[in-house]
N, C-alpha and C positions, 0 to 999 in steps of 0.2 A: 342408142346410136346405131346398132346393127340394122335395125329395121329401116332407119333413114338411109344408111349406106346402101342397102339393097335396093331401095326405091330409086335413089339417085343413079345407081348403076343401070337399072332398068331403063330409066329415061335417057341416059347417055347412050346406051346401046341402040335405042330406037332412033335417036337423033343422029348418031354417027355410027352406022352399021359396020364401018371398016375397022373400028377399034377391036382389039382382041379382048377376050374374056378377062385376061389379067389386067389389061389397061383399064377396062371399065370398072373392074373391082377396085383397083388401086385408086382411081379417081373418085369413085363413090365414097370410099373410106376416108380419103383426104378431105373431101368436101364436108362429110359428116363431122369429122374431128374439128374442123374449122368453121362450123356452121354459124357461129356468132359473127365472125369476120365477114362471111359471105352475106349474112343477113343485113349487116350495116351497109355493105356495098350495094345491095339491091334496094336499100332504102335511101337512095340518092347520096350515098357517101362512098363513091368509088375509091377514094384515097385510102379507105380501110384496107384494101388489098395490098397496099404498100407494106403493111405489117407482115404479110405472108412472104413477100419478096425479100424483106430484111431477114426473116428467119431462114429462108433458103440460102441467102448469101452467107450467113453466119456458119452454115454447115459446111 
């Protein structure tokens, strides 16, 4: 998971240079931890992201 998080962070930093290093790192880790949900969303199931929104609302 760490390798995926690092690669995601690198891609995010390149795409959005205004993000801080901490934001990039946090986003990369979050996406890597939830890679199954993001994979479903990218495979024409965008409603899968609702699962992450529900988890956030519960916190």
